[in-house]
Every structure is written in structure tokens, then in C-alpha cells.
Backbone bond lengths (Angstrom), bond angles and torsions (degrees), N, CA, C in turn:
res aa  C-N    CA-C-N  psi(-1)  N-CA   C-N-CA  omega(-1)  CA-C   N-CA-C  phi
1 M - - - 1.443 - - 1.546 107.68 -
2 I 1.331 114.99 136.03 1.485 121.63 -179.26 1.522 108.70 -93.34
3 K 1.316 117.75 122.47 1.452 122.55 176.35 1.517 111.15 -109.23
4 L 1.282 117.58 115.56 1.433 122.70 -177.79 1.524 110.82 -74.07
5 N 1.302 116.10 141.04 1.449 122.91 170.04 1.542 107.23 -54.37
6 P 1.357 119.16 132.33 1.462 121.89 -176.95 1.536 112.26 -55.88
7 A 1.361 117.29 -36.74 1.436 121.27 -178.36 1.547 109.36 -67.43
8 I 1.319 115.57 -38.30 1.477 119.63 -178.04 1.542 107.46 -69.66
9 L 1.346 116.22 -40.16 1.470 120.78 178.41 1.513 112.75 -59.33
10 L 1.372 114.65 -42.61 1.459 118.59 179.68 1.525 110.27 -69.99
11 Y 1.351 116.38 -35.95 1.470 120.76 176.66 1.509 111.98 -63.34
12 L 1.301 117.05 -44.21 1.471 120.40 -179.22 1.510 110.79 -66.13
13 T 1.348 115.85 -40.99 1.461 120.44 177.24 1.514 112.11 -59.68
14 A 1.343 115.15 -48.13 1.465 120.64 178.77 1.526 111.04 -62.44
15 L 1.310 116.28 -39.34 1.475 120.89 -179.93 1.532 112.17 -64.42
16 I 1.332 115.77 -41.25 1.497 121.15 179.60 1.531 108.05 -65.76
17 L 1.344 116.56 -46.81 1.472 120.07 179.16 1.514 111.69 -61.61
18 Y 1.325 115.12 -37.30 1.470 119.76 179.90 1.523 109.70 -67.47
19 A 1.325 118.44 -40.76 1.465 120.88 175.22 1.533 111.28 -61.43
20 C 1.346 116.87 -40.19 1.458 119.15 177.83 1.542 110.63 -66.48
21 S 1.311 116.57 -37.77 1.485 118.61 -179.19 1.520 110.85 -62.63
22 I 1.361 115.43 -37.09 1.490 117.91 178.16 1.528 110.21 -71.07
23 F 1.301 116.62 -44.38 1.482 119.31 -176.80 1.499 111.38 -63.32
24 F 1.340 118.12 -41.68 1.457 121.66 -178.25 1.516 112.93 -94.57
25 E 1.387 116.13 3.59 1.437 120.50 177.79 1.555 111.66 55.70
26 N 1.330 114.70 43.38 1.459 121.21 -178.29 1.533 108.52 -98.88
27 Q 1.279 120.26 102.61 1.480 123.74 -174.06 1.536 109.60 -72.44
28 N 1.299 117.01 -34.15 1.486 119.74 179.53 1.529 112.20 -61.19
29 L 1.342 113.36 -44.03 1.450 119.53 -179.73 1.547 108.67 -67.41
30 E 1.343 118.08 -39.10 1.431 121.29 179.78 1.556 109.44 -64.36
31 L 1.336 117.58 -41.57 1.470 120.03 178.68 1.502 112.30 -62.80
32 F 1.348 115.17 -26.76 1.458 118.49 -178.78 1.542 112.20 -82.87
33 C 1.331 117.71 -42.60 1.458 118.48 -170.35 1.541 114.80 -96.48
34 R 1.323 118.13 -27.41 1.467 120.77 -173.89 1.539 111.13 -64.93
35 P 1.361 120.69 -41.70 1.422 120.02 -179.12 1.534 113.88 -71.42
36 I 1.358 117.48 -10.04 1.431 120.31 -179.90 1.527 112.93 -79.29
37 I 1.319 116.71 -30.71 1.484 123.69 -166.59 1.505 111.76 -58.88
38 I 1.362 117.42 -57.50 1.458 118.54 -175.63 1.538 114.14 -66.50
39 P 1.352 119.38 -43.24 1.459 117.02 175.11 1.542 113.99 -58.57
40 T 1.330 115.78 -34.49 1.479 120.22 177.73 1.520 110.39 -66.02
41 V 1.317 117.71 -42.04 1.466 122.92 176.13 1.531 109.89 -62.25
42 Y 1.286 116.96 -43.11 1.484 117.98 -178.86 1.520 111.77 -69.49
43 Y 1.327 116.31 -34.72 1.483 119.30 177.51 1.521 109.57 -65.87
44 F 1.334 116.16 -38.79 1.486 120.30 175.39 1.548 110.90 -60.17
45 Y 1.343 115.67 -44.97 1.476 118.99 177.64 1.539 110.44 -64.93
46 F 1.327 118.56 -41.13 1.454 122.93 -179.13 1.534 111.79 -60.05
47 T 1.308 116.26 -44.57 1.452 120.82 178.81 1.525 113.13 -69.03
48 C 1.311 116.90 -35.44 1.451 120.33 -179.61 1.513 112.60 -69.86
49 V 1.333 117.15 -35.66 1.476 120.73 178.81 1.530 112.34 -91.72
50 R 1.340 114.71 3.20 1.452 122.06 177.37 1.535 113.12 54.76
51 G 1.336 113.24 41.97 1.460 119.73 175.00 1.492 118.29 82.76
52 R 1.411 114.83 -3.12 1.442 119.67 178.29 1.589 107.97 -89.95
53 I 1.308 112.73 77.21 1.474 117.81 -172.00 1.527 111.59 -81.33
54 N 1.304 113.83 158.82 1.438 121.09 172.48 1.532 106.97 -102.48
55 Y 1.353 117.29 128.52 1.415 120.94 -170.72 1.545 112.79 -72.58
56 L 1.294 116.74 -35.03 1.470 120.95 175.48 1.498 111.38 -62.60
57 F 1.314 115.84 -44.26 1.452 121.42 178.28 1.572 109.71 -62.46
58 T 1.341 114.24 -42.66 1.469 120.30 179.28 1.515 110.61 -61.67
59 I 1.324 116.73 -45.60 1.463 120.67 178.22 1.518 111.61 -60.28
60 S 1.343 117.39 -41.93 1.438 120.54 179.73 1.550 111.78 -64.62
61 I 1.301 116.69 -40.96 1.463 119.18 177.77 1.525 111.26 -66.03
62 L 1.346 116.89 -41.49 1.439 120.87 176.55 1.533 112.51 -61.82
63 S 1.319 116.58 -38.75 1.468 121.15 176.26 1.524 110.79 -63.68
64 F 1.355 116.70 -45.27 1.484 120.92 176.54 1.531 109.79 -56.97
65 F 1.341 116.28 -42.81 1.477 120.28 -177.55 1.529 111.37 -66.04
66 I 1.299 116.92 -43.56 1.483 119.63 177.28 1.548 110.58 -60.25
67 G 1.326 115.38 -43.05 1.444 119.69 176.46 1.533 112.28 -59.19
68 E 1.364 116.01 -42.19 1.452 120.03 178.69 1.544 111.09 -61.53
69 I 1.316 115.90 -43.89 1.498 121.17 -178.46 1.532 108.87 -65.70
70 L 1.311 118.79 -43.96 1.440 120.49 -179.82 1.529 111.43 -61.24
71 F 1.333 116.54 -44.81 1.485 120.05 179.06 1.537 110.20 -68.15
72 L 1.323 116.34 -31.19 1.463 119.66 178.19 1.481 110.87 -67.44
73 I 1.330 118.27 -38.42 1.449 121.93 178.80 1.501 109.30 -68.45
74 S 1.338 117.30 -53.99 1.509 121.88 177.66 1.469 108.57 -167.48
75 Q 1.331 116.97 109.14 1.456 120.33 178.24 1.517 111.82 -67.11
76 T 1.322 117.14 -32.38 1.440 122.62 179.51 1.535 112.14 -66.69
77 D 1.344 116.15 -50.19 1.456 122.38 -175.48 1.528 112.55 -73.91
78 F 1.329 116.73 -30.50 1.452 119.91 -176.64 1.543 111.93 -117.03
79 L 1.330 114.93 34.49 1.488 117.61 -177.96 1.527 113.51 -61.58
80 I 1.344 117.66 -50.38 1.461 121.56 -177.43 1.500 111.22 -67.07
81 P 1.345 121.21 -52.37 1.464 120.11 176.53 1.543 112.95 -56.56
82 G 1.350 115.87 -39.64 1.452 119.09 179.82 1.523 112.04 -65.43
83 L 1.346 117.24 -42.82 1.448 121.53 177.44 1.505 112.14 -61.28
84 I 1.329 117.01 -38.84 1.458 121.27 178.21 1.539 110.33 -64.48
85 C 1.326 115.39 -40.71 1.474 120.02 178.88 1.539 110.67 -65.59
86 Y 1.300 118.82 -33.25 1.447 121.62 176.28 1.540 111.43 -78.19
87 L 1.353 116.15 -26.76 1.497 119.37 -178.05 1.489 112.53 -77.04
88 L 1.330 118.06 -36.90 1.464 121.08 -178.76 1.531 113.76 -53.46
89 P 1.352 118.30 -49.21 1.483 118.52 178.87 1.513 113.31 -59.69
90 Y 1.354 119.33 -28.05 1.417 120.70 -179.26 1.527 110.84 -66.66
91 F 1.317 117.95 -33.97 1.484 121.55 174.77 1.543 108.24 -64.04
92 I 1.323 115.26 -42.94 1.506 119.34 -179.60 1.535 109.64 -66.08
93 V 1.334 117.74 -45.98 1.469 120.05 178.77 1.518 111.63 -60.65
94 T 1.362 116.70 -41.59 1.464 118.94 176.20 1.498 112.35 -62.73
95 F 1.302 117.04 -34.08 1.487 121.42 177.68 1.557 107.08 -64.32
96 F 1.338 117.22 -47.08 1.453 120.53 179.21 1.531 110.84 -58.51
97 L 1.322 115.46 -46.52 1.454 120.37 -179.68 1.525 113.04 -61.08
98 C 1.343 117.19 -36.72 1.425 120.63 178.25 1.532 110.32 -68.13
99 Q 1.338 116.14 -35.78 1.473 120.81 174.51 1.491 110.13 -60.94
100 D 1.338 115.40 -46.92 1.471 119.82 179.15 1.527 111.85 -61.40
101 F 1.343 114.30 -42.07 1.466 117.95 179.55 1.519 112.42 -57.56
102 L 1.344 116.36 -46.13 1.446 121.82 177.59 1.534 113.55 -65.64
103 F 1.346 114.39 -36.02 1.464 118.98 179.27 1.490 112.23 -64.76
104 Y 1.375 116.89 -45.46 1.445 120.21 178.87 1.532 113.40 -73.98
105 L 1.323 115.10 -22.66 1.500 119.55 177.60 1.514 109.81 -66.38
106 K 1.339 117.42 -30.00 1.463 120.90 177.25 1.524 112.94 -66.71
107 K 1.326 115.28 -23.86 1.465 120.35 -179.38 1.564 112.68 -80.55
108 K 1.322 113.22 -44.72 1.467 117.70 176.12 1.549 109.09 -166.41
109 E 1.307 116.47 160.33 1.462 122.11 177.94 1.495 110.44 -69.89
110 Y 1.338 114.33 145.62 1.444 119.54 178.36 1.549 112.26 -77.38
111 K 1.264 117.00 139.88 1.499 123.18 177.11 1.521 107.46 -106.57
112 V 1.341 115.86 125.88 1.449 119.17 -178.78 1.535 109.78 -120.81
113 N 1.315 116.56 29.52 1.478 120.56 -179.43 1.516 112.74 -89.15
114 S 1.356 116.19 8.90 1.453 121.21 -179.13 1.525 110.65 -82.95
115 L 1.318 117.24 134.20 1.486 120.01 176.31 1.519 111.09 -62.71
116 S 1.309 116.58 -34.05 1.476 119.41 -178.36 1.513 111.17 -62.28
117 F 1.332 117.80 -37.25 1.417 120.53 178.86 1.534 112.65 -61.09
118 Y 1.325 115.79 -43.77 1.485 120.54 -177.22 1.544 110.05 -71.53
119 I 1.356 114.93 -30.91 1.470 117.95 174.75 1.526 110.53 -64.82
120 I 1.353 116.41 -45.53 1.453 120.81 177.78 1.523 111.66 -61.55
121 F 1.342 115.75 -41.89 1.447 120.15 179.08 1.550 111.23 -59.49
122 L 1.296 118.54 -48.18 1.463 122.88 179.05 1.509 111.46 -66.02
123 L 1.332 116.05 -38.38 1.466 119.84 179.40 1.522 110.94 -64.90
124 L 1.314 119.51 -45.04 1.442 123.63 176.75 1.550 110.81 -60.25
125 L 1.299 114.05 -44.87 1.468 118.77 179.80 1.536 110.99 -61.24
126 Y 1.337 115.75 -42.22 1.449 122.59 179.24 1.537 110.84 -63.54
127 L 1.345 115.21 -46.87 1.467 119.50 -179.20 1.524 113.72 -63.70
128 V 1.334 115.55 -42.23 1.464 120.08 179.66 1.521 109.95 -64.63
129 Y 1.327 117.00 -47.28 1.476 123.31 -178.45 1.558 109.44 -58.90
130 N 1.299 115.19 -52.60 1.458 119.34 -177.80 1.531 113.76 -64.78
131 S 1.343 116.52 -36.12 1.459 120.32 178.07 1.533 110.53 -65.34
132 L 1.320 116.83 -42.14 1.459 121.04 176.67 1.507 112.02 -65.39
133 F 1.310 116.22 -40.14 1.450 119.83 177.86 1.535 110.80 -63.19
134 F 1.337 115.22 -31.97 1.466 120.22 -179.49 1.515 111.58 -68.07
135 V 1.338 117.59 -25.68 1.499 119.05 -177.19 1.548 109.30 -117.03
136 I 1.304 117.52 23.91 1.470 121.99 -175.71 1.519 112.32 -63.34
137 E 1.303 117.90 -22.94 1.457 122.15 -179.40 1.528 112.38 -88.56
138 S 1.296 119.06 3.18 1.451 123.45 176.76 1.551 110.23 -66.26
139 P 1.341 117.78 156.26 1.470 121.11 172.85 1.568 110.67 -54.11
140 K 1.313 113.44 154.66 1.504 119.12 -174.10 1.507 113.81 -53.98
141 I 1.367 115.34 -46.94 1.489 117.82 -175.23 1.540 108.06 -66.49
142 E 1.324 117.15 -43.65 1.484 120.77 179.91 1.511 109.30 -60.39
143 F 1.346 117.25 -47.52 1.443 120.45 -177.63 1.526 111.11 -65.16
144 S 1.280 118.77 -35.97 1.468 122.93 177.20 1.560 110.03 -61.91
145 I 1.307 115.60 -39.91 1.469 120.01 177.78 1.560 109.48 -65.76
146 Y 1.300 115.69 -42.17 1.465 119.43 177.48 1.534 112.29 -61.51
147 I 1.359 116.85 -37.99 1.434 121.07 174.73 1.538 112.71 -59.07
148 L 1.354 114.83 -44.73 1.462 119.02 177.03 1.517 111.77 -62.68
149 F 1.332 116.75 -41.04 1.465 120.72 174.87 1.516 110.41 -54.30
150 G 1.364 114.51 -49.96 1.411 119.12 -176.11 1.509 114.27 -63.40
151 I 1.323 116.78 -40.50 1.477 121.20 179.00 1.533 110.23 -65.32
152 L 1.328 116.74 -45.33 1.479 120.76 -178.36 1.524 109.93 -66.21
153 L 1.299 118.78 -43.15 1.475 122.92 178.62 1.542 110.57 -62.42
154 F 1.313 115.33 -40.45 1.471 118.53 179.11 1.509 110.44 -63.48
155 F 1.350 117.95 -47.60 1.456 119.47 179.77 1.534 112.60 -67.00
156 M 1.364 115.85 -38.52 1.464 116.68 175.84 1.530 111.26 -61.34
157 G 1.304 116.71 -40.76 1.472 120.47 179.06 1.483 111.41 -63.04
158 I 1.342 118.47 -45.62 1.467 121.98 -176.09 1.535 108.57 -66.60
159 I 1.330 119.19 -46.96 1.421 122.35 -178.30 1.535 111.89 -62.11
160 S 1.339 117.00 -50.05 1.433 121.44 -178.10 1.517 114.01 -62.74
161 F 1.317 116.09 -43.09 1.474 119.37 -179.87 1.529 110.99 -73.12
162 L 1.333 117.65 -31.90 1.461 120.09 175.65 1.549 110.34 -63.16
163 I 1.328 115.21 -43.34 1.490 118.77 175.37 1.512 110.85 -66.07
164 Q 1.331 116.31 -42.02 1.486 120.64 -179.94 1.516 113.83 -58.38
165 F 1.353 117.19 -36.66 1.439 121.93 -177.40 1.524 111.80 -75.35
166 N 1.324 118.20 -17.63 1.436 121.68 -176.04 1.512 116.73 -112.88
167 F 1.359 116.43 -17.32 1.452 120.16 -178.57 1.555 107.95 -140.33
168 N 1.309 114.42 165.77 1.443 119.00 -176.68 1.557 111.40 -150.28
169 N 1.319 115.62 112.83 1.477 120.20 170.62 1.548 106.71 -159.48
170 R 1.294 115.40 178.10 1.488 118.56 -176.24 1.538 112.68 -64.82
171 T 1.324 115.90 -35.67 1.460 117.74 178.23 1.526 109.37 -60.83
172 I 1.284 116.98 -44.20 1.505 119.27 -179.35 1.510 110.40 -68.22
173 L 1.309 118.47 -35.06 1.460 120.88 177.26 1.501 110.33 -58.97
174 F 1.375 116.96 -51.05 1.429 120.87 -178.59 1.540 109.19 -66.61
175 M 1.290 117.41 -34.80 1.498 121.03 177.27 1.521 110.41 -58.25
176 G 1.335 116.62 -50.16 1.434 119.48 -179.46 1.523 113.65 -63.09
177 L 1.351 115.65 -44.03 1.462 118.26 179.10 1.558 111.28 -67.42
178 M 1.290 117.78 -33.81 1.456 122.51 176.37 1.558 110.79 -61.28
179 V 1.322 114.87 -49.93 1.471 120.32 -179.06 1.555 111.38 -62.45
180 I 1.336 114.49 -42.75 1.470 120.28 178.09 1.519 110.24 -59.13
181 S 1.346 116.55 -43.84 1.471 122.64 177.46 1.522 112.78 -60.81
182 F 1.355 114.02 -42.00 1.480 118.22 178.13 1.522 109.94 -62.68
183 V 1.314 115.94 -45.53 1.490 119.51 -177.09 1.495 109.89 -64.34
184 V 1.327 119.10 -49.58 1.440 123.46 -177.10 1.523 111.18 -61.40
185 S 1.357 117.07 -47.65 1.440 120.10 -178.17 1.568 113.07 -63.88
186 D 1.338 115.04 -38.69 1.442 117.63 178.02 1.516 113.27 -72.25
187 L 1.323 114.84 -34.83 1.448 119.29 177.99 1.523 110.59 -62.97
188 F 1.314 116.46 -46.69 1.466 121.23 -179.93 1.491 112.43 -76.07
189 F 1.333 118.90 -20.47 1.461 120.64 170.06 1.517 111.04 -61.83
190 V 1.327 115.20 -45.20 1.489 120.77 178.52 1.546 108.79 -62.32
191 F 1.349 115.88 -44.65 1.501 115.80 179.55 1.503 111.84 -64.10
192 S 1.353 116.36 -42.73 1.489 120.42 -173.23 1.563 110.12 -68.42
193 T 1.351 117.66 -32.05 1.437 119.76 177.67 1.552 113.77 -67.72
194 R 1.343 114.83 -24.56 1.457 119.86 179.18 1.504 112.07 -96.32
195 M 1.311 116.34 -19.68 1.487 120.71 -179.10 1.544 107.47 -131.26
196 R 1.298 117.28 71.12 1.458 123.68 -171.77 1.509 114.13 -66.11
197 D 1.301 116.47 -21.64 1.497 119.26 -174.10 1.546 111.28 -86.22
198 V 1.345 117.73 -6.68 1.472 120.22 -179.91 1.520 108.01 -91.84
199 I 1.338 115.65 104.59 1.476 120.92 -174.94 1.545 110.74 -66.41
200 A 1.344 115.46 -35.24 1.469 119.70 -177.56 1.530 111.96 -58.64
201 L 1.357 116.52 -39.09 1.474 121.36 178.22 1.522 110.25 -65.04
202 Q 1.332 116.35 -42.33 1.444 120.80 178.01 1.488 112.72 -62.21
203 M 1.313 115.44 -43.32 1.505 119.49 -178.27 1.520 110.20 -64.67
204 I 1.335 116.75 -44.83 1.485 120.08 -179.54 1.542 109.38 -61.98
205 N 1.323 115.94 -42.83 1.471 119.60 178.97 1.511 111.98 -61.60
206 L 1.324 116.98 -53.19 1.450 122.42 -170.69 1.545 112.54 -73.11
207 I 1.380 115.60 -37.66 1.474 117.73 179.89 1.540 110.92 -70.33
208 T 1.325 117.14 -43.31 1.483 119.43 178.78 1.567 110.52 -65.93
209 Q 1.301 113.56 -30.80 1.475 118.58 178.06 1.516 110.13 -65.12
210 Q 1.350 116.05 -49.14 1.458 120.46 179.03 1.520 111.52 -65.38
211 L 1.342 115.21 -37.63 1.480 120.76 176.91 1.532 110.72 -62.16
212 S 1.325 117.97 -38.19 1.441 122.19 -177.32 1.551 110.68 -62.08
213 Y 1.296 118.43 -31.22 1.497 118.80 178.41 1.489 111.28 -65.01
214 F 1.355 116.60 -41.51 1.484 118.97 179.18 1.508 109.69 -67.10
215 L 1.324 118.25 -42.52 1.468 122.31 179.57 1.496 110.45 -63.14
216 Y 1.340 118.26 -38.15 1.456 122.75 178.12 1.533 110.11 -64.31
217 A 1.336 116.31 -44.32 1.464 119.89 177.19 1.527 111.20 -62.99
218 G 1.359 115.95 -44.06 1.451 120.85 178.89 1.577 111.98 -59.36
219 Y 1.342 111.51 -44.50 1.477 116.49 177.13 1.488 113.11 -58.00
220 F 1.343 115.68 -44.57 1.476 119.70 -175.72 1.528 110.43 -73.56
221 I 1.323 116.42 -32.71 1.475 118.35 177.91 1.509 109.99 -62.03
222 Y 1.368 116.71 -52.26 1.447 121.95 -178.70 1.519 110.13 -66.38
223 R 1.311 116.86 -35.43 1.440 122.09 -179.82 1.533 110.77 -61.50
224 S 1.344 117.60 -38.52 1.436 122.11 -178.32 1.538 111.35 -68.36
225 R 1.326 117.83 -13.77 1.457 120.67 179.85 1.524 112.12 -87.64
226 Y 1.307 116.61 -10.44 1.479 120.05 -178.53 1.512 109.14 -103.07
227 K 1.288 115.28 165.52 1.481 121.15 -174.09 1.480 111.19 -77.86
228 V 1.317 116.38 71.52 1.472 123.08 174.59 1.568 108.21 -103.84
229 Y 1.303 116.40 -42.61 1.481 120.33 179.31 1.535 111.66 -110.40
230 G 1.324 117.30 -16.53 1.469 118.74 -178.21 1.478 110.33 -170.26
231 N 1.343 116.35 -167.32 1.447 121.56 -178.27 1.496 110.75 -73.06
232 R 1.305 115.29 145.13 1.453 121.80 178.67 1.492 110.02 -94.92
233 N 1.270 116.59 130.71 1.456 121.31 174.93 1.529 107.97 -104.79
234 A 1.302 114.08 110.16 1.476 119.25 -173.40 1.517 113.05 -63.69
235 S 1.334 116.16 -28.42 1.406 118.36 -177.27 1.534 111.67 -75.85
236 K 1.363 114.52 -15.77 1.487 118.89 -179.95 1.502 111.68 -111.36
237 A 1.316 116.02 15.68 1.444 118.95 -171.05 1.555 112.90 -88.20
238 K 1.293 116.84 4.90 1.439 118.48 -176.37 1.517 110.40 -87.88
239 V 1.312 115.83 133.50 1.437 121.04 177.40 1.514 107.23 -117.92
240 N 1.299 118.12 122.18 1.471 119.78 -172.28 1.543 109.63 -90.31
241 L 1.334 116.54 81.16 1.456 119.24 169.80 1.551 109.16 -66.02
242 L 1.330 114.42 -37.19 1.460 120.07 176.61 1.531 106.44 -131.28
243 K 1.269 117.38 133.61 1.442 122.09 172.98 1.508 107.60 -100.38
244 I 1.355 115.75 118.54 1.468 120.95 -178.00 1.509 109.32 -103.89
245 K 1.264 117.24 126.28 1.486 123.59 178.60 1.502 109.42 -115.38
């Protein structure tokens, strides 16, 4: 029998209710379930690391949460502050990815002779360019923030996929899924802001965004088990996302 971690169960329940609130355009349900998601993810992280938290990770999660609350109150009125709150964690995530890049570089040199890597490189470049072109008529401050989003997402994508092509473990798996979720959610955020009447775009944006928080936590939990900040103890390296009995 598979027994879900209680935090994950609450997260999945809130995520499903949130998806329903978007589909049925029920603001009361959204007000109830959306603020639950990030605290649940952080509680899951807190229990997995047994209280030995990373402060940069905590700051990034808090910034995500503030951005969620601002957009929940009014995305139109708090667009710039909300975008800044979402942007700050991207700097922190990029910092973590650069640390990982240097850590794995000590093991062996990266090989970039794979055709898949160059396809990903061109695809990311294409997506960033077209997304920025899509919002080119935005006010200068807003457009400048979008440019920073594009640059950070591009570098996150390149670093994560470069590591993915050369190494393989659970940390890297969550890393890749996390970056993909960031890219997809932000891409559809741009689309949904310009085509507000298309519910499908909003759902893809918001669901992948909420999913990215869990993947980010999963990435950092597994990351903390590897020798990035200290020695790895193999006997304590198990993280129970699912407890199987």
C-alpha cells in the first residue's frame, strides 16, 4: 500500500481545488486554496530536512508566496511588485544552479557535442525572443522586468540541460523538471495576459506555476543530500516522497 506524505496530500488537494476554481471561475474557492499551496510545499521541505533549513531557499519561497498573495489580491494593481517578487527567487535559483554546475565540473568536463543540447539552446533562444516580442508594447519598467525573466530563464535552461546531458541522479531530474515548469508557466503567463478570455492558457500557466514550487522543493531536498555544502551520508540520503509499506 502506498501512503502519501500528509504534506503532499494536502498540496495535491489544494492544487486540484485550485484548478477547479480556475475552470469554474470561482474566486471564493481560489481565495481558500491558493494561499495553502506554498506553505504546504515549505512544510514538506521543512520536515524532509528536519528543520535544517537553507535561508536563501526560504527567502525565495517567501518571495514566491508574497507574489502569489499580491496577484491574488489584484494582478492588475500589483503587477510590478508581484513580478519583482517572482523575479527575486529566479536570481537565487540561478545561483544554486551555478553552484551545481561548478560542483559537477569538478567531477568531469562537460561535453556539448550532443545535437539535443544545441536544439534545446536554439529552442530556448526562440522562446525567449518571441515571448519578449509578444510584450514589447508593455511599459518600460514592466518590459525591463520581462527581459530579466527571459535572461534568467535562458541561463537556467542552459545550465540545467547541460548538467542533465552529462550526469544523472534524482537531484538533476528534479532540476530539469523544475526549470521546464518555470519556462512553461512564464511562457503561458505572457500569453494569458494578452488573451485573458482563454481559460486554457490561464490553467496551464497557473497549474505549472504551482507545480514548479513542489519541483523546486524536491530539487532542493535531494540537492541537500549531495556534497554541495558538506559531506554526504549515504545512510541518511533517503527522502521519503512516498512511504511504501
